[in-house]
VEXMILO-116295 format. One line per field, with one value per residue (C-alpha): residue in one letter; x, y, z. Coordinates in steps of 0.02 Angstrom, whole numbers, plus 50000, padded with zeros to 5 digits. Each point is the difference from the previous one (the first is absolute). Example, Ala and Ser with C-alpha at 12.3 -4.5 7.8 and 13.67 -1.06 7.14 Angstrom:
2
res = (A|S)
x = (50615|50069)
y = (49775|50172)
z = (50390|49967)
***
This chain:
402
res = (M|F|H|L|S|L|P|Q|G|D|R|M|R|E|I|A|R|R|V|Q|R|A|F|R|E|R|F|G|V|A|P|I|H|L|I|R|A|P|G|R|V|N|L|I|G|D|H|T|D|Y|S|G|G|L|V|M|P|L|A|L|E|H|A|I|W|I|A|L|R|P|R|A|D|H|R|V|V|L|H|S|L|D|F|A|E|T|A|E|L|N|L|T|E|P|Q|T|Q|G|K|G|W|Q|E|Y|F|K|G|V|A|W|V|L|R|E|A|G|W|P|L|S|G|W|E|G|V|F|A|G|D|V|P|R|G|A|G|L|S|S|S|A|A|L|E|M|A|C|I|R|A|F|A|E|A|S|G|V|P|W|E|P|Q|V|A|A|K|L|A|Q|R|A|E|N|E|W|V|G|M|N|C|G|I|M|D|Q|L|I|S|G|C|G|V|A|G|H|A|L|F|I|D|C|R|S|F|E|T|V|P|V|P|L|P|E|G|T|K|V|L|V|L|D|T|R|T|R|R|G|L|V|D|S|A|Y|N|E|R|R|A|S|C|E|E|V|A|R|R|L|G|H|S|L|L|R|D|V|R|F|E|E|L|E|S|Q|T|E|S|L|G|S|Q|L|V|K|R|A|R|H|V|L|T|E|N|Q|R|V|R|Q|A|V|E|A|M|C|S|N|N|P|D|E|L|G|R|L|M|Q|D|S|H|A|S|L|R|D|D|F|E|V|S|S|P|A|L|D|A|M|V|A|C|A|L|A|A|P|G|C|F|G|A|R|M|T|G|A|G|F|G|G|S|A|V|A|L|I|D|A|G|I|E|A|R|F|T|E|A|V|G|S|S|Y|C|A|V|T|G|V|D|P|E|I|M|T|C|A|P|T|D|G|V|N|R|L|T|R|L|T|E|Q|S|V|Y|A|D|I)
x = (50285|49961|49834|49938|49839|49823|49914|49967|49847|49961|50065|49916|49824|50011|50055|49890|49836|50099|49999|49818|49957|50099|49921|49811|50036|50049|49892|49834|49996|50079|50145|49955|50164|50150|50183|50147|50151|50172|50174|50144|50164|50112|50111|50140|50017|50020|50043|49967|49837|50008|50153|49840|50085|49947|49931|49916|49880|49840|49863|49970|49850|50041|49901|49902|49810|49880|49804|49905|49844|49983|49916|49890|50111|50188|50073|50113|50027|50118|50033|50155|50005|50178|50056|49824|49975|49869|50029|49887|50003|49883|50038|49924|50158|50183|50101|50162|50146|50067|50047|49939|49896|49843|50173|49950|49841|50000|50097|49889|49870|50109|50098|49803|49920|50151|49958|49836|49880|49821|50054|49864|49986|50030|50008|50103|50109|50145|50146|50117|50169|50137|50130|50048|50166|50072|50011|49837|49918|49838|49992|49974|49871|49924|50026|49920|49845|49965|49985|49899|49893|49953|50005|49854|49919|50000|49971|50189|50025|50138|50158|50143|50126|49936|49968|50188|50085|49856|50084|50182|49943|49939|50141|50112|49936|49893|50077|50193|50045|50092|49952|49971|49857|50031|49902|49843|49992|50021|49861|49896|50019|50090|49923|49991|50114|50146|50122|50010|50113|49981|50064|50026|49985|49895|49884|50008|49944|50001|49956|50162|49960|50121|50106|49899|50026|50077|49940|50000|50019|50028|50120|49982|50121|49943|50105|49897|50026|49939|50019|49953|50158|50112|50126|49850|49964|50191|50024|49857|50104|50164|49903|49927|50190|50097|49862|49989|50216|49977|49831|49882|49844|50017|50129|49936|50033|50202|50116|50151|50093|49969|50010|50151|50077|49947|50034|50146|49904|49827|50088|50012|49843|49898|50065|49960|49822|49967|50106|49862|49839|50074|50054|49816|49894|50129|49958|49794|50041|50089|49887|49847|50118|50005|49832|49934|50115|49959|50185|49984|50173|50042|49880|50055|50215|49908|49932|50150|50081|49860|50035|50199|49953|49892|50126|50153|49980|49806|50053|49823|49998|50044|50087|49822|49974|50169|49960|49848|50036|50155|49880|49881|50149|50066|49846|49933|49896|50048|50045|50012|49987|50026|49940|49829|49913|50099|50101|50081|49902|49852|49985|50092|49932|50039|49970|49995|49922|49808|50052|50123|49909|49954|50226|50064|49842|50090|50178|49978|49894|50152|50154|49950|49918|50206|50088|49873|49921|49850|49838|49959|49814|50014|49848|49966|49936|49855|50003|49841|49884|49988|49895|49835|49851|49837|49821|49837|50131|49930|50092|50042|49996|50138|50101|49866|50090|49925)
y = (50691|49937|49954|50106|49920|50084|50123|49834|50061|49977|49838|49934|50043|49944|49811|50000|50047|49883|49841|50036|50024|49822|49915|50031|49968|49834|49953|50094|50073|50168|49955|49994|50064|50100|49931|50106|49959|50081|49964|50087|50087|49981|50141|49932|49809|49872|49811|50031|49928|49818|50031|50087|50160|50177|50074|50172|49949|50140|49926|50064|50062|49879|49869|49824|50009|49849|50026|49868|49910|49860|49840|49837|49857|49971|50069|50141|50080|50113|50092|50119|50137|50043|49791|49997|49823|49912|49892|49917|49896|49882|50035|49808|49917|50007|50108|49968|50126|50076|50152|50182|50111|49874|49915|50170|49988|49786|50033|50102|49885|49864|50096|50048|49833|49966|50137|49952|50110|49952|50054|50031|50062|50132|50071|50145|50109|50090|50084|50124|50146|49919|49958|49839|49932|50176|49969|50094|49830|49942|49850|50033|50145|49849|49895|50111|50038|49840|49974|50165|49925|49839|50064|50106|49843|49907|50105|50003|50180|50075|49996|50058|49933|49850|49996|50062|49842|49884|50104|49983|49798|49971|50062|49897|49832|50005|50114|49981|50171|50014|50154|50112|50099|50172|49993|49948|50090|50166|49975|49946|50132|50121|50216|50127|50118|49898|49885|49845|49967|49790|49913|49789|49955|50081|50045|50182|50116|50215|50101|50138|50147|50017|50190|50169|50045|49804|49876|49831|49935|49828|49998|49839|49935|49911|49859|49831|49867|49820|49969|49814|49943|50140|50005|50085|49840|49975|50152|49968|49844|50086|50099|49848|49916|50132|50021|49811|49983|50130|49943|50121|49971|50168|50081|50171|49935|49981|50148|50078|49935|49812|50013|50107|49823|49881|50062|49872|49863|50068|50053|50161|49988|49926|50178|50101|49942|50023|50165|50071|49932|50076|50172|50035|49957|50125|50128|49961|50066|50162|50020|50019|50140|50081|50012|50024|50166|50076|49945|49961|49998|49844|49876|50047|49958|49857|49942|49995|49924|49837|49983|50021|49857|49871|50059|49952|49885|49935|49976|50034|50142|49978|50119|50067|50060|50087|50077|50083|50018|50110|50102|50041|50085|50067|50083|50171|49978|49845|49968|49827|49813|49822|49838|49970|49774|49870|50061|49930|50079|50104|50175|50161|50133|50163|50117|50190|50197|49994|50179|49935|49828|50054|50043|49841|49872|50072|49993|49815|49952|50054|49953|49832|49976|50068|49877|49849|50032|49956|50125|49982|50032|50104|49990|50147|49919|50083|49842|49927|49895|49825|49882|50072|49938|50113|49994|50071|49995|50138|50070|50151|49969|49846|50052|49985|49910|49904)
z = (48898|50154|50070|50164|50072|49979|50146|50108|50042|49823|49981|50137|49996|49793|50077|50119|49859|49889|50125|50020|49856|49954|50137|49936|49815|50063|50122|49947|50162|50112|50136|50206|50005|49959|50070|49995|50068|49956|49961|50082|49991|50160|50042|50077|50112|49848|50038|50165|50008|49996|50160|50123|49941|49955|49885|49902|49844|49961|49874|49863|49884|49902|50029|49975|49949|50044|49977|50068|50045|50123|49914|50083|49943|50061|49831|49972|49821|49988|49821|49990|49869|50009|49947|49910|50108|50088|50161|50074|50154|50123|50165|50063|49875|50018|49879|49916|49980|49838|49924|49988|50099|50042|50132|50078|49987|50037|50144|50070|50024|50060|50148|50028|50004|50121|50120|50028|49920|49967|49774|49882|49827|49891|49821|49967|49879|50013|49954|50052|49992|50086|49867|50021|50067|50001|50192|50050|50083|49866|50034|50174|49978|49905|50145|50137|49870|49993|50162|50038|49865|50085|50174|49914|49910|50141|50148|50096|50085|49916|50107|49909|50075|50016|49820|49961|50088|49903|49824|50048|50036|49857|49905|50110|50005|49842|49852|50060|50032|50201|50015|50147|50078|49945|49842|50053|50172|49895|49891|50140|50102|49898|50084|49864|49997|50100|49969|50141|50095|50057|50117|49911|50157|50106|49862|50096|49863|50016|49855|49971|49895|49881|50008|49932|49820|49947|49911|49956|49820|49918|49874|49901|49912|49884|50032|50089|50116|50065|50176|50024|49853|50058|50138|50134|50098|50013|50062|50133|50019|50062|50123|50084|50010|50042|50146|50053|49996|50134|50095|49977|49907|49902|49936|50050|50187|49961|50098|49851|50124|49980|49794|50028|50115|49900|49803|49989|50031|49904|49854|49931|49858|50162|50113|49861|49987|50173|50009|49882|50109|50147|49926|49928|50158|50073|49860|49998|50196|49948|49861|50136|50059|49851|49929|50174|49998|49844|49933|49825|49996|50098|49937|49842|50051|50089|49852|49907|50102|50003|49825|50029|50120|49887|49839|50101|50164|49944|49783|49961|49902|49798|49872|49953|50169|50024|49830|50087|50191|49905|49888|50136|50113|49864|49954|50080|50189|50005|50201|50006|49859|50035|49923|50072|50025|49981|49847|49863|49886|50031|50080|50090|50130|50008|50144|49920|50035|49943|49919|49842|49945|49837|49977|50089|49910|49831|50048|50078|49852|49861|50095|50015|49856|49912|50129|49951|49845|50093|50042|50186|50066|50166|50134|50093|50177|50098|50178|50001|50136|49984|49924|50021|49922|49926|49955|49948|49815|49853|49884|50074|50139|50050|50175|50130|50084|50161)
***
């Protein structure tokens, strides 16, 4: 049978308590801080952020949690409960690159040193419930959580937009994934109860409410991809190539007329890639209007058009994602569905009538399993705030947000 997520309030409390208990067991004292950094799901606007485009993600209750306390030296010790591994850094020595979750941690330390942060040591334990490889930005959540941990240990004021830019640089230059800014920015700047319209060139952010009586569901196909080794970097290079050849620094600034006039010289593949970005930016603007006018039918139509564009023009969907979207659109109460994230596997997102969530979930889970032979995981999304720090930690109160 398909998998349903546990109620998020219960899950959040359990993870928060688990990392605190593990910290006490490992280091013999209580942690000073508890950091929470959310994953994200993107409602509409994929593969546009690295072209300075427009996106509409929301921050998830699924998150990375770090329990920590500062140290008096320049060592950092971080233990992962999920991987059962410990990473150690000496902040006064250069680091070498490797593979695994430690590279996001090491990349953050590297980029903060490059930015001139006065880094101090700390020790911590982390765990999370953002599904890895599902297109929900578990890596960005880990990066943002680590930057917040360094900020607390080193006495650096927390500036989420600055942190997002640093986290993006760490992933681009240390990890080798040429991602845009969306994932890190929504993890840092999410607003509870809202999606977040983001202009990825100006970094303007505007909270946008979901249509009344609707819910957003993540539909995890349980298929996975490794983005660094996938065609993601090739897609970004294609967008940059079109912009360069048409005399612009960002593909976002290309006009449809320019693109159409250069179809022969660019070739069909580059034109398709660019067409997706230009039409997707337009769909994001229209989605803001639909949401502000409380029009779930129009928002759902835009989501469906987005999926078709990602599938046919940008070619980043997969048979599993296409099957999931088809199952969702055939289920009762669905306004729209689309793949979300970078693609090549991972998750879809659906906008549904909140009143028939159970019927929708049952129908999608059963039909997807019948088509693919795979049990999906279906997660209800309640948009949350971005990265936050908690203190005065007790078993009874883990939400003293500061």
